[in-house]
N, CA and C atoms of all chains as a GROMACS GRO file, in nm:
protein
  603
    1MET      N    1   0.076  -0.121   0.010
    1MET     CA    2  -0.030  -0.003   0.016
    1MET      C    3   0.086   0.113  -0.007
    2ALA      N    4   0.210   0.123   0.054
    2ALA     CA    5   0.276   0.240   0.068
    2ALA      C    6   0.368   0.247  -0.059
    3PHE      N    7   0.382   0.142  -0.143
    3PHE     CA    8   0.413   0.143  -0.265
    3PHE      C    9   0.346   0.201  -0.372
    4ALA      N   10   0.208   0.191  -0.344
    4ALA     CA   11   0.106   0.248  -0.432
    4ALA      C   12   0.062   0.400  -0.398
    5ASN      N   13   0.102   0.434  -0.299
    5ASN     CA   14   0.054   0.592  -0.264
    5ASN      C   15   0.172   0.646  -0.174
    6PRO      N   16   0.232   0.751  -0.247
    6PRO     CA   17   0.320   0.836  -0.177
    6PRO      C   18   0.288   0.898  -0.045
    7LEU      N   19   0.154   0.889   0.006
    7LEU     CA   20   0.136   0.944   0.115
    7LEU      C   21   0.112   0.844   0.217
    8ILE      N   22   0.130   0.714   0.185
    8ILE     CA   23   0.148   0.623   0.285
    8ILE      C   24   0.283   0.565   0.319
    9THR      N   25   0.310   0.532   0.456
    9THR     CA   26   0.441   0.495   0.523
    9THR      C   27   0.405   0.378   0.573
   10ALA      N   28   0.478   0.266   0.557
   10ALA     CA   29   0.442   0.132   0.628
   10ALA      C   30   0.578   0.078   0.692
   11TYR      N   31   0.545   0.054   0.826
   11TYR     CA   32   0.658  -0.005   0.903
   11TYR      C   33   0.633  -0.138   0.951
   12ALA      N   34   0.729  -0.241   0.916
   12ALA     CA   35   0.714  -0.380   0.979
   12ALA      C   36   0.787  -0.354   1.111
   13VAL      N   37   0.723  -0.384   1.201
   13VAL     CA   38   0.776  -0.396   1.356
   13VAL      C   39   0.810  -0.506   1.411
   14GLU      N   40   0.915  -0.554   1.447
   14GLU     CA   41   0.942  -0.674   1.515
   14GLU      C   42   0.906  -0.643   1.649
   15ALA      N   43   0.805  -0.710   1.707
   15ALA     CA   44   0.719  -0.676   1.814
   15ALA      C   45   0.820  -0.737   1.941
   16THR      N   46   0.896  -0.825   1.918
   16THR     CA   47   0.968  -0.873   2.036
   16THR      C   48   1.109  -0.795   2.079
   17GLU      N   49   1.141  -0.725   1.968
   17GLU     CA   50   1.247  -0.642   2.003
   17GLU      C   51   1.220  -0.511   2.052
   18PHE      N   52   1.102  -0.468   2.009
   18PHE     CA   53   1.064  -0.334   2.082
   18PHE      C   54   0.927  -0.346   2.188
   19PRO      N   55   0.955  -0.408   2.279
   19PRO     CA   56   0.851  -0.430   2.370
   19PRO      C   57   0.765  -0.298   2.406
   20ASP      N   58   0.848  -0.189   2.409
   20ASP     CA   59   0.758  -0.063   2.436
   20ASP      C   60   0.662  -0.024   2.331
   21LEU      N   61   0.680  -0.048   2.192
   21LEU     CA   62   0.583  -0.038   2.105
   21LEU      C   63   0.492  -0.142   2.093
   22ALA      N   64   0.505  -0.277   2.151
   22ALA     CA   65   0.401  -0.378   2.144
   22ALA      C   66   0.322  -0.350   2.255
   23ARG      N   67   0.344  -0.293   2.365
   23ARG     CA   68   0.273  -0.242   2.497
   23ARG      C   69   0.184  -0.122   2.448
   24ARG      N   70   0.257  -0.027   2.377
   24ARG     CA   71   0.200   0.101   2.348
   24ARG      C   72   0.064   0.068   2.251
   25TYR      N   73   0.090  -0.024   2.181
   25TYR     CA   74  -0.026  -0.065   2.053
   25TYR      C   75  -0.084  -0.172   2.100
   26HIS      N   76  -0.083  -0.231   2.234
   26HIS     CA   77  -0.157  -0.338   2.282
   26HIS      C   78  -0.141  -0.466   2.175
   27VAL      N   79  -0.026  -0.494   2.154
   27VAL     CA   80  -0.004  -0.620   2.076
   27VAL      C   81  -0.002  -0.720   2.166
   28SER      N   82  -0.111  -0.806   2.129
   28SER     CA   83  -0.135  -0.940   2.208
   28SER      C   84  -0.109  -1.072   2.116
   29GLY      N   85  -0.102  -1.026   1.991
   29GLY     CA   86  -0.082  -1.137   1.904
   29GLY      C   87  -0.048  -1.072   1.744
   30VAL      N   88   0.021  -1.165   1.649
   30VAL     CA   89   0.069  -1.108   1.525
   30VAL      C   90  -0.004  -1.192   1.421
   31PRO      N   91  -0.003  -1.126   1.312
   31PRO     CA   92   0.019  -0.990   1.276
   31PRO      C   93  -0.075  -0.916   1.317
   32LYS      N   94  -0.030  -0.769   1.376
   32LYS     CA   95  -0.119  -0.686   1.416
   32LYS      C   96  -0.086  -0.549   1.345
   33THR      N   97  -0.200  -0.496   1.289
   33THR     CA   98  -0.150  -0.372   1.212
   33THR      C   99  -0.246  -0.250   1.268
   34VAL      N  100  -0.173  -0.152   1.312
   34VAL     CA  101  -0.224  -0.021   1.342
   34VAL      C  102  -0.204   0.092   1.249
   35VAL      N  103  -0.323   0.136   1.200
   35VAL     CA  104  -0.319   0.244   1.109
   35VAL      C  105  -0.356   0.376   1.188
   36ASN      N  106  -0.263   0.486   1.153
   36ASN     CA  107  -0.268   0.622   1.195
   36ASN      C  108  -0.330   0.611   1.357
   37GLU      N  109  -0.247   0.536   1.415
   37GLU     CA  110  -0.241   0.532   1.557
   37GLU      C  111  -0.396   0.491   1.614
   38THR      N  112  -0.498   0.458   1.528
   38THR     CA  113  -0.625   0.436   1.570
   38THR      C  114  -0.688   0.312   1.529
   39ILE      N  115  -0.685   0.278   1.409
   39ILE     CA  116  -0.738   0.168   1.346
   39ILE      C  117  -0.651   0.041   1.381
   40GLU      N  118  -0.709  -0.070   1.423
   40GLU     CA  119  -0.655  -0.170   1.449
   40GLU      C  120  -0.707  -0.290   1.370
   41ILE      N  121  -0.610  -0.356   1.327
   41ILE     CA  122  -0.647  -0.475   1.255
   41ILE      C  123  -0.561  -0.594   1.300
   42LEU      N  124  -0.632  -0.702   1.338
   42LEU     CA  125  -0.568  -0.836   1.401
   42LEU      C  126  -0.574  -0.936   1.298
   43GLY      N  127  -0.477  -1.013   1.309
   43GLY     CA  128  -0.449  -1.128   1.236
   43GLY      C  129  -0.424  -1.099   1.085
   44GLY      N  130  -0.416  -1.202   0.993
   44GLY     CA  131  -0.386  -1.176   0.839
   44GLY      C  132  -0.523  -1.189   0.779
   45LEU      N  133  -0.546  -1.079   0.704
   45LEU     CA  134  -0.671  -1.095   0.645
   45LEU      C  135  -0.684  -1.098   0.483
   46PRO      N  136  -0.760  -1.146   0.420
   46PRO     CA  137  -0.750  -1.148   0.265
   46PRO      C  138  -0.751  -0.994   0.213
   47GLN      N  139  -0.689  -0.989   0.106
   47GLN     CA  140  -0.664  -0.829   0.066
   47GLN      C  141  -0.764  -0.737   0.073
   48ASP      N  142  -0.892  -0.785   0.012
   48ASP     CA  143  -0.995  -0.678   0.003
   48ASP      C  144  -1.036  -0.648   0.134
   49LEU      N  145  -1.047  -0.736   0.236
   49LEU     CA  146  -1.102  -0.687   0.374
   49LEU      C  147  -0.982  -0.612   0.439
   50PHE      N  148  -0.871  -0.640   0.413
   50PHE     CA  149  -0.764  -0.563   0.497
   50PHE      C  150  -0.754  -0.429   0.444
   51VAL      N  151  -0.778  -0.419   0.306
   51VAL     CA  152  -0.766  -0.267   0.239
   51VAL      C  153  -0.898  -0.190   0.303
   52GLU      N  154  -1.022  -0.250   0.313
   52GLU     CA  155  -1.134  -0.189   0.355
   52GLU      C  156  -1.112  -0.148   0.484
   53GLN      N  157  -1.047  -0.248   0.581
   53GLN     CA  158  -1.039  -0.188   0.705
   53GLN      C  159  -0.946  -0.095   0.741
   54ALA      N  160  -0.836  -0.090   0.668
   54ALA     CA  161  -0.736  -0.011   0.676
   54ALA      C  162  -0.769   0.130   0.623
   55LEU      N  163  -0.848   0.140   0.519
   55LEU     CA  164  -0.898   0.268   0.476
   55LEU      C  165  -1.034   0.330   0.528
   56GLN      N  166  -1.075   0.240   0.628
   56GLN     CA  167  -1.210   0.293   0.693
   56GLN      C  168  -1.190   0.439   0.755
   57PRO      N  169  -1.294   0.512   0.767
   57PRO     CA  170  -1.296   0.637   0.813
   57PRO      C  171  -1.270   0.646   0.963
   58PRO      N  172  -1.210   0.718   1.030
   58PRO     CA  173  -1.187   0.741   1.158
   58PRO      C  174  -1.311   0.741   1.262
   59ALA      N  175  -1.328   0.652   1.333
   59ALA     CA  176  -1.464   0.653   1.412
   59ALA      C  177  -1.471   0.807   1.477
   60MET      N  178   3.077  -1.745   0.744
   60MET     CA  179   2.961  -1.858   0.737
   60MET      C  180   2.844  -1.799   0.695
   61PRO      N  181   2.785  -1.823   0.576
   61PRO     CA  182   2.651  -1.772   0.520
   61PRO      C  183   2.545  -1.805   0.595
   62LEU      N  184   2.464  -1.735   0.628
   62LEU     CA  185   2.314  -1.780   0.720
   62LEU      C  186   2.247  -1.876   0.621
   63LEU      N  187   2.239  -1.846   0.484
   63LEU     CA  188   2.148  -1.898   0.408
   63LEU      C  189   2.203  -2.032   0.346
   64SER      N  190   2.141  -2.143   0.310
   64SER     CA  191   2.172  -2.251   0.269
   64SER      C  192   2.207  -2.217   0.115
   65PRO      N  193   2.284  -2.318   0.052
   65PRO     CA  194   2.316  -2.288  -0.093
   65PRO      C  195   2.189  -2.312  -0.156
   66ALA      N  196   2.098  -2.405  -0.116
   66ALA     CA  197   1.956  -2.406  -0.205
   66ALA      C  198   1.902  -2.276  -0.193
   67ASP      N  199   1.886  -2.212  -0.061
   67ASP     CA  200   1.818  -2.098  -0.052
   67ASP      C  201   1.871  -1.970  -0.116
   68GLN      N  202   2.016  -1.994  -0.131
   68GLN     CA  203   2.087  -1.879  -0.205
   68GLN      C  204   2.035  -1.875  -0.356
   69ASP      N  205   2.021  -1.992  -0.426
   69ASP     CA  206   1.993  -2.029  -0.539
   69ASP      C  207   1.849  -1.959  -0.572
   70LYS      N  208   1.751  -2.005  -0.464
   70LYS     CA  209   1.628  -1.973  -0.490
   70LYS      C  210   1.612  -1.807  -0.506
   71LEU      N  211   1.663  -1.758  -0.407
   71LEU     CA  212   1.668  -1.601  -0.391
   71LEU      C  213   1.738  -1.527  -0.520
   72ARG      N  214   1.843  -1.598  -0.568
   72ARG     CA  215   1.922  -1.524  -0.678
   72ARG      C  216   1.819  -1.543  -0.787
   73ALA      N  217   1.752  -1.655  -0.822
   73ALA     CA  218   1.676  -1.656  -0.929
   73ALA      C  219   1.555  -1.557  -0.910
   74ALA      N  220   1.500  -1.519  -0.772
   74ALA     CA  221   1.384  -1.434  -0.768
   74ALA      C  222   1.444  -1.292  -0.800
   75PHE      N  223   1.587  -1.269  -0.753
   75PHE     CA  224   1.623  -1.133  -0.772
   75PHE      C  225   1.647  -1.117  -0.924
   76ASP      N  226   1.669  -1.235  -0.976
   76ASP     CA  227   1.711  -1.199  -1.123
   76ASP      C  228   1.594  -1.126  -1.205
   77GLU      N  229   1.470  -1.146  -1.138
   77GLU     CA  230   1.359  -1.075  -1.230
   77GLU      C  231   1.362  -0.924  -1.188
   78MET      N  232   1.441  -0.867  -1.108
   78MET     CA  233   1.438  -0.740  -1.066
   78MET      C  234   1.471  -0.653  -1.164
   79THR      N  235   1.408  -0.564  -1.206
   79THR     CA  236   1.446  -0.450  -1.324
   79THR      C  237   1.485  -0.326  -1.286
   80SER      N  238   1.489  -0.286  -1.158
   80SER     CA  239   1.562  -0.167  -1.104
   80SER      C  240   1.614  -0.190  -0.992
   81PRO      N  241   1.735  -0.094  -0.948
   81PRO     CA  242   1.802  -0.135  -0.818
   81PRO      C  243   1.720  -0.080  -0.702
   82VAL      N  244   1.760  -0.156  -0.591
   82VAL     CA  245   1.686  -0.096  -0.464
   82VAL      C  246   1.821  -0.078  -0.358
   83ARG      N  247   1.802   0.018  -0.305
   83ARG     CA  248   1.887   0.058  -0.195
   83ARG      C  249   1.831   0.034  -0.050
   84VAL      N  250   1.893  -0.034   0.027
   84VAL     CA  251   1.848  -0.079   0.176
   84VAL      C  252   1.923   0.026   0.251
   85LEU      N  253   1.861   0.117   0.310
   85LEU     CA  254   1.934   0.193   0.414
   85LEU      C  255   1.939   0.149   0.544
   86PHE      N  256   2.046   0.116   0.600
   86PHE     CA  257   2.048   0.043   0.712
   86PHE      C  258   2.088   0.140   0.842
   87PHE      N  259   1.992   0.160   0.899
   87PHE     CA  260   2.013   0.254   1.023
   87PHE      C  261   2.072   0.176   1.165
   88THR      N  262   2.183   0.227   1.205
   88THR     CA  263   2.246   0.130   1.323
   88THR      C  264   2.341   0.220   1.396
   89GLN      N  265   2.352   0.151   1.534
   89GLN     CA  266   2.449   0.201   1.600
   89GLN      C  267   2.560   0.117   1.669
   90ALA      N  268   2.659   0.154   1.708
   90ALA     CA  269   2.779   0.047   1.776
   90ALA      C  270   2.724  -0.010   1.907
   91LEU      N  271   2.684   0.091   1.993
   91LEU     CA  272   2.659   0.060   2.125
   91LEU      C  273   2.495   0.028   2.168
   92ASP      N  274   2.493  -0.033   2.259
   92ASP     CA  275   2.333  -0.046   2.308
   92ASP      C  276   2.231  -0.071   2.194
   93CYS      N  277   2.277  -0.183   2.113
   93CYS     CA  278   2.192  -0.222   2.022
   93CYS      C  279   2.203  -0.352   1.999
   94ASP      N  280   2.137  -0.464   2.062
   94ASP     CA  281   2.168  -0.598   2.070
   94ASP      C  282   2.147  -0.664   1.955
   95THR      N  283   2.062  -0.616   1.862
   95THR     CA  284   2.053  -0.681   1.736
   95THR      C  285   2.096  -0.622   1.611
   96CYS      N  286   2.172  -0.525   1.625
   96CYS     CA  287   2.227  -0.449   1.504
   96CYS      C  288   2.330  -0.526   1.423
   97VAL      N  289   2.407  -0.600   1.490
   97VAL     CA  290   2.511  -0.689   1.453
   97VAL      C  291   2.436  -0.792   1.356
   98GLN      N  292   2.349  -0.835   1.419
   98GLN     CA  293   2.273  -0.968   1.358
   98GLN      C  294   2.197  -0.928   1.213
   99ALA      N  295   2.144  -0.796   1.230
   99ALA     CA  296   2.079  -0.726   1.144
   99ALA      C  297   2.170  -0.720   1.016
  100ARG      N  298   2.293  -0.676   1.044
  100ARG     CA  299   2.376  -0.645   0.942
  100ARG      C  300   2.432  -0.762   0.891
  101GLN      N  301   2.446  -0.890   0.969
  101GLN     CA  302   2.470  -1.014   0.890
  101GLN      C  303   2.389  -1.055   0.821
  102ILE      N  304   2.236  -1.036   0.838
  102ILE     CA  305   2.152  -1.083   0.747
  102ILE      C  306   2.142  -0.987   0.626
  103LEU      N  307   2.170  -0.874   0.638
  103LEU     CA  308   2.172  -0.788   0.516
  103LEU      C  309   2.268  -0.804   0.428
  104ASP      N  310   2.407  -0.846   0.476
  104ASP     CA  311   2.505  -0.886   0.398
  104ASP      C  312   2.505  -1.020   0.301
  105GLU      N  313   2.378  -1.076   0.347
  105GLU     CA  314   2.344  -1.191   0.257
  105GLU      C  315   2.302  -1.160   0.122
  106LEU      N  316   2.237  -1.041   0.108
  106LEU     CA  317   2.174  -0.997  -0.009
  106LEU      C  318   2.239  -0.948  -0.156
  107PRO      N  319   2.337  -0.857  -0.110
  107PRO     CA  320   2.387  -0.809  -0.236
  107PRO      C  321   2.498  -0.895  -0.326
  108PRO      N  322   2.544  -1.014  -0.256
  108PRO     CA  323   2.608  -1.120  -0.321
  108PRO      C  324   2.512  -1.196  -0.419
  109LEU      N  325   2.384  -1.185  -0.389
  109LEU     CA  326   2.280  -1.265  -0.477
  109LEU      C  327   2.229  -1.164  -0.584
  110SER      N  328   2.239  -1.040  -0.579
  110SER     CA  329   2.193  -0.960  -0.699
  110SER      C  330   2.264  -0.810  -0.690
  111GLY      N  331   2.316  -0.784  -0.801
  111GLY     CA  332   2.376  -0.671  -0.830
  111GLY      C  333   2.299  -0.534  -0.835
  112LYS      N  334   2.181  -0.582  -0.823
  112LYS     CA  335   2.072  -0.462  -0.774
  112LYS      C  336   2.050  -0.414  -0.648
  113ILE      N  337   2.091  -0.475  -0.560
  113ILE     CA  338   2.062  -0.455  -0.414
  113ILE      C  339   2.193  -0.423  -0.343
  114THR      N  340   2.178  -0.299  -0.279
  114THR     CA  341   2.281  -0.232  -0.211
  114THR      C  342   2.264  -0.195  -0.084
  115ILE      N  343   2.346  -0.213   0.020
  115ILE     CA  344   2.307  -0.180   0.160
  115ILE      C  345   2.408  -0.055   0.197
  116GLU      N  346   2.348   0.041   0.241
  116GLU     CA  347   2.404   0.171   0.275
  116GLU      C  348   2.386   0.190   0.429
  117GLU      N  349   2.506   0.181   0.494
  117GLU     CA  350   2.490   0.191   0.660
  117GLU      C  351   2.470   0.331   0.696
  118VAL      N  352   2.389   0.347   0.776
  118VAL     CA  353   2.361   0.492   0.827
  118VAL      C  354   2.383   0.506   0.972
  119ASN      N  355   2.471   0.588   1.007
  119ASN     CA  356   2.494   0.595   1.170
  119ASN      C  357   2.387   0.669   1.233
  120PHE      N  358   2.313   0.596   1.301
  120PHE     CA  359   2.179   0.658   1.364
  120PHE      C  360   2.219   0.771   1.474
  121ILE      N  361   2.333   0.745   1.540
  121ILE     CA  362   2.370   0.865   1.619
  121ILE      C  363   2.426   0.984   1.567
  122LEU      N  364   2.517   0.966   1.455
  122LEU     CA  365   2.582   1.065   1.393
  122LEU      C  366   2.492   1.139   1.287
  123ASP      N  367   2.418   1.071   1.229
  123ASP     CA  368   2.312   1.110   1.102
  123ASP      C  369   2.181   1.136   1.150
  124LYS      N  370   2.138   1.206   1.264
  124LYS     CA  371   2.020   1.235   1.304
  124LYS      C  372   1.919   1.281   1.181
  125GLU      N  373   1.973   1.362   1.114
  125GLU     CA  374   1.906   1.426   1.001
  125GLU      C  375   1.832   1.312   0.900
  126LYS      N  376   1.937   1.236   0.871
  126LYS     CA  377   1.882   1.153   0.782
  126LYS      C  378   1.778   1.042   0.854
  127ALA      N  379   1.793   1.013   0.992
  127ALA     CA  380   1.706   0.922   1.036
  127ALA      C  381   1.580   0.994   1.042
  128ALA      N  382   1.574   1.115   1.063
  128ALA     CA  383   1.436   1.195   1.063
  128ALA      C  384   1.387   1.194   0.948
  129GLN      N  385   1.460   1.229   0.813
  129GLN     CA  386   1.407   1.236   0.691
  129GLN      C  387   1.335   1.093   0.662
  130TYR      N  388   1.398   0.992   0.700
  130TYR     CA  389   1.321   0.845   0.654
  130TYR      C  390   1.231   0.812   0.776
  131GLY      N  391   1.205   0.881   0.876
  131GLY     CA  392   1.112   0.856   0.981
  131GLY      C  393   1.164   0.722   1.059
  132ILE      N  394   1.300   0.743   1.081
  132ILE     CA  395   1.354   0.634   1.196
  132ILE      C  396   1.366   0.667   1.310
  133ASP      N  397   1.313   0.621   1.413
  133ASP     CA  398   1.363   0.664   1.565
  133ASP      C  399   1.397   0.566   1.666
  134ARG      N  400   1.447   0.442   1.604
  134ARG     CA  401   1.501   0.335   1.684
  134ARG      C  402   1.590   0.253   1.587
  135VAL      N  403   1.673   0.172   1.633
  135VAL     CA  404   1.749   0.075   1.562
  135VAL      C  405   1.741  -0.062   1.616
  136PRO      N  406   1.796  -0.170   1.540
  136PRO     CA  407   1.811  -0.147   1.390
  136PRO      C  408   1.684  -0.111   1.297
  137ALA      N  409   1.705  -0.056   1.202
  137ALA     CA  410   1.597  -0.011   1.115
  137ALA      C  411   1.650  -0.010   0.959
  138LEU      N  412   1.542  -0.055   0.881
  138LEU     CA  413   1.590  -0.059   0.724
  138LEU      C  414   1.488   0.049   0.654
  139ALA      N  415   1.544   0.135   0.568
  139ALA     CA  416   1.447   0.193   0.455
  139ALA      C  417   1.475   0.163   0.337
  140LEU      N  418   1.368   0.103   0.262
  140LEU     CA  419   1.388   0.076   0.100
  140LEU      C  420   1.360   0.198   0.029
  141VAL      N  421   1.449   0.208  -0.059
  141VAL     CA  422   1.448   0.332  -0.160
  141VAL      C  423   1.456   0.276  -0.280
  142GLY      N  424   1.366   0.306  -0.394
  142GLY     CA  425   1.382   0.265  -0.529
  142GLY      C  426   1.457   0.348  -0.602
  143GLU      N  427   1.456   0.303  -0.736
  143GLU     CA  428   1.547   0.396  -0.810
  143GLU      C  429   1.488   0.532  -0.831
  144LYS      N  430   1.374   0.541  -0.849
  144LYS     CA  431   1.325   0.672  -0.858
  144LYS      C  432   1.272   0.762  -0.725
  145SER      N  433   1.209   0.672  -0.623
  145SER     CA  434   1.169   0.725  -0.507
  145SER      C  435   1.174   0.660  -0.389
  146ASP      N  436   1.177   0.716  -0.280
  146ASP     CA  437   1.168   0.617  -0.168
  146ASP      C  438   1.024   0.551  -0.167
  147SER      N  439   1.049   0.422  -0.133
  147SER     CA  440   0.929   0.342  -0.135
  147SER      C  441   0.835   0.348  -0.003
  148ARG      N  442   0.897   0.421   0.103
  148ARG     CA  443   0.813   0.453   0.218
  148ARG      C  444   0.797   0.328   0.304
  149ILE      N  445   0.880   0.242   0.260
  149ILE     CA  446   0.874   0.099   0.341
  149ILE      C  447   0.980   0.070   0.420
  150ARG      N  448   0.948   0.050   0.552
  150ARG     CA  449   1.046   0.047   0.670
  150ARG      C  450   1.033  -0.081   0.734
  151PHE      N  451   1.153  -0.109   0.792
  151PHE     CA  452   1.159  -0.253   0.888
  151PHE      C  453   1.231  -0.181   1.005
  152LEU      N  454   1.137  -0.221   1.114
  152LEU     CA  455   1.215  -0.182   1.255
  152LEU      C  456   1.243  -0.336   1.322
  153GLY      N  457   1.385  -0.336   1.331
  153GLY     CA  458   1.408  -0.467   1.425
  153GLY      C  459   1.496  -0.566   1.293
  154ALA      N  460   1.571  -0.638   1.360
  154ALA     CA  461   1.670  -0.723   1.270
  154ALA      C  462   1.564  -0.816   1.201
  155PRO      N  463   1.593  -0.795   1.057
  155PRO     CA  464   1.476  -0.891   0.975
  155PRO      C  465   1.510  -1.035   0.968
  156SER      N  466   1.501  -1.092   1.068
  156SER     CA  467   1.533  -1.238   1.079
  156SER      C  468   1.377  -1.332   1.069
  157GLY      N  469   1.411  -1.476   1.030
  157GLY     CA  470   1.293  -1.556   1.023
  157GLY      C  471   1.198  -1.496   0.941
  158TYR      N  472   1.051  -1.477   0.974
  158TYR     CA  473   0.971  -1.466   0.852
  158TYR      C  474   0.972  -1.329   0.826
  159GLU      N  475   1.055  -1.240   0.892
  159GLU     CA  476   1.072  -1.102   0.856
  159GLU      C  477   1.160  -1.108   0.748
  160PHE      N  478   1.253  -1.183   0.736
  160PHE     CA  479   1.337  -1.191   0.630
  160PHE      C  480   1.257  -1.213   0.490
  161ILE      N  481   1.158  -1.294   0.499
  161ILE     CA  482   1.080  -1.330   0.391
  161ILE      C  483   1.017  -1.191   0.341
  162SER      N  484   0.969  -1.135   0.424
  162SER     CA  485   0.883  -1.000   0.412
  162SER      C  486   0.994  -0.896   0.351
  163LEU      N  487   1.119  -0.911   0.412
  163LEU     CA  488   1.224  -0.797   0.346
  163LEU      C  489   1.235  -0.841   0.173
  164VAL      N  490   1.252  -0.979   0.152
  164VAL     CA  491   1.264  -0.995   0.037
  164VAL      C  492   1.184  -0.972  -0.072
  165GLN      N  493   1.050  -0.994  -0.014
  165GLN     CA  494   0.906  -0.964  -0.083
  165GLN      C  495   0.932  -0.795  -0.118
  166ALA      N  496   0.955  -0.727  -0.025
  166ALA     CA  497   0.944  -0.592  -0.014
  166ALA      C  498   1.040  -0.523  -0.133
  167VAL      N  499   1.173  -0.608  -0.122
  167VAL     CA  500   1.289  -0.589  -0.214
  167VAL      C  501   1.240  -0.598  -0.361
  168LEU      N  502   1.172  -0.732  -0.390
  168LEU     CA  503   1.114  -0.745  -0.503
  168LEU      C  504   1.000  -0.659  -0.554
  169LEU      N  505   0.925  -0.626  -0.464
  169LEU     CA  506   0.823  -0.511  -0.486
  169LEU      C  507   0.894  -0.361  -0.543
  170VAL      N  508   0.978  -0.312  -0.464
  170VAL     CA  509   1.048  -0.216  -0.501
  170VAL      C  510   1.118  -0.223  -0.632
  171GLY      N  511   1.183  -0.339  -0.646
  171GLY     CA  512   1.258  -0.362  -0.755
  171GLY      C  513   1.202  -0.378  -0.900
  172GLY      N  514   1.084  -0.369  -0.896
  172GLY     CA  515   1.014  -0.374  -1.023
  172GLY      C  516   0.911  -0.470  -1.034
  173ARG      N  517   0.903  -0.569  -0.947
  173ARG     CA  518   0.797  -0.673  -0.962
  173ARG      C  519   0.634  -0.589  -0.963
  174GLY      N  520   0.639  -0.478  -0.887
  174GLY     CA  521   0.501  -0.397  -0.869
  174GLY      C  522   0.410  -0.476  -0.775
  175THR      N  523   0.300  -0.398  -0.759
  175THR     CA  524   0.236  -0.432  -0.650
  175THR      C  525   0.142  -0.547  -0.661
  176SER      N  526   0.098  -0.634  -0.547
  176SER     CA  527   0.001  -0.746  -0.569
  176SER      C  528  -0.143  -0.701  -0.546
  177LEU      N  529  -0.165  -0.566  -0.526
  177LEU     CA  530  -0.282  -0.519  -0.502
  177LEU      C  531  -0.388  -0.546  -0.630
  178THR      N  532  -0.499  -0.580  -0.614
  178THR     CA  533  -0.578  -0.599  -0.742
  178THR      C  534  -0.623  -0.464  -0.785
  179PRO      N  535  -0.644  -0.431  -0.925
  179PRO     CA  536  -0.670  -0.307  -0.953
  179PRO      C  537  -0.784  -0.225  -0.876
  180GLU      N  538  -0.884  -0.295  -0.820
  180GLU     CA  539  -0.987  -0.233  -0.752
  180GLU      C  540  -0.920  -0.175  -0.628
  181ASN      N  541  -0.837  -0.264  -0.542
  181ASN     CA  542  -0.800  -0.212  -0.439
  181ASN      C  543  -0.686  -0.091  -0.446
  182LEU      N  544  -0.609  -0.110  -0.566
  182LEU     CA  545  -0.493  -0.031  -0.604
  182LEU      C  546  -0.564   0.110  -0.603
  183ALA      N  547  -0.672   0.112  -0.666
  183ALA     CA  548  -0.760   0.252  -0.701
  183ALA      C  549  -0.801   0.313  -0.557
  184ARG      N  550  -0.837   0.200  -0.465
  184ARG     CA  551  -0.889   0.268  -0.341
  184ARG      C  552  -0.759   0.326  -0.269
  185VAL      N  553  -0.647   0.273  -0.283
  185VAL     CA  554  -0.529   0.293  -0.200
  185VAL      C  555  -0.472   0.424  -0.252
  186ALA      N  556  -0.485   0.454  -0.395
  186ALA     CA  557  -0.448   0.538  -0.467
  186ALA      C  558  -0.515   0.688  -0.417
  187SER      N  559  -0.659   0.641  -0.386
  187SER     CA  560  -0.744   0.765  -0.340
  187SER      C  561  -0.709   0.836  -0.205
  188VAL      N  562  -0.624   0.763  -0.134
  188VAL     CA  563  -0.604   0.821  -0.018
  188VAL      C  564  -0.527   0.962  -0.019
  189ASP      N  565  -0.584   1.055   0.023
  189ASP     CA  566  -0.535   1.183   0.008
  189ASP      C  567  -0.482   1.268   0.123
  190LYS      N  568  -0.487   1.198   0.251
  190LYS     CA  569  -0.412   1.234   0.373
  190LYS      C  570  -0.293   1.146   0.390
  191PRO      N  571  -0.179   1.198   0.470
  191PRO     CA  572  -0.088   1.083   0.506
  191PRO      C  573  -0.124   1.002   0.604
  192MET      N  574  -0.081   0.870   0.564
  192MET     CA  575  -0.121   0.759   0.637
  192MET      C  576  -0.001   0.696   0.699
  193THR      N  577   0.011   0.666   0.825
  193THR     CA  578   0.113   0.562   0.864
  193THR      C  579   0.048   0.428   0.900
  194MET      N  580   0.114   0.305   0.879
  194MET     CA  581   0.077   0.192   0.906
  194MET      C  582   0.198   0.104   0.976
  195LYS      N  583   0.155   0.036   1.076
  195LYS     CA  584   0.269  -0.032   1.162
  195LYS      C  585   0.202  -0.178   1.144
  196VAL      N  586   0.285  -0.262   1.118
  196VAL     CA  587   0.242  -0.406   1.108
  196VAL      C  588   0.350  -0.488   1.212
  197PHE      N  589   0.291  -0.515   1.309
  197PHE     CA  590   0.362  -0.585   1.403
  197PHE      C  591   0.384  -0.731   1.380
  198THR      N  592   0.489  -0.785   1.399
  198THR     CA  593   0.507  -0.929   1.366
  198THR      C  594   0.628  -0.992   1.448
  199THR      N  595   0.660  -1.114   1.450
  199THR     CA  596   0.761  -1.191   1.537
  199THR      C  597   0.828  -1.276   1.441
  200PRO      N  598   0.954  -1.300   1.474
  200PRO     CA  599   1.024  -1.368   1.384
  200PRO      C  600   0.997  -1.528   1.361
  201THR      N  601   0.890  -1.555   1.433
  201THR     CA  602   0.862  -1.696   1.419
  201THR      C  603   0.708  -1.729   1.432
   0.00000   0.00000   0.00000
């Protein structure tokens, strides 16, 4: 997604190496994706569903 | 002693042969207080021998704060993947071991010319994002 849009930056974070980040974002299982600090996506989803959840308007 | 078996090296070499453009991996590191920086460097050193299109550029995280800020890096070890024409804005935080290594290879191939795996519909949706967006994907090596 970052590759497809210059406004998007993507970080792959190794959770065990950075427990502070894992705590801050309440990572209890992987993969877990956090979008704009607010949207949380748990697990690996099919592409359509993942894109839909990642792009949902902020609550 | 290479970390990859000869068979894995052959597989990767074949995959990287499909690359059509060079990829620079900026490797942000520091000498002290970084348990996994050495490991990260060892893993990264496996890549350039497998493809003339992959280069590793080490950036001193302590001395080159400006570059770290430019690439949005606030901890080490970290990687920023830069394509021929532009920064991919794909980052890795932590040593790319285990499954993360596979993700790194996929990202290098993506930036190196394989292109997106998004469907045309999803590509259009992603392209329509008009505000800065940051995604953090948490993973573990196993």
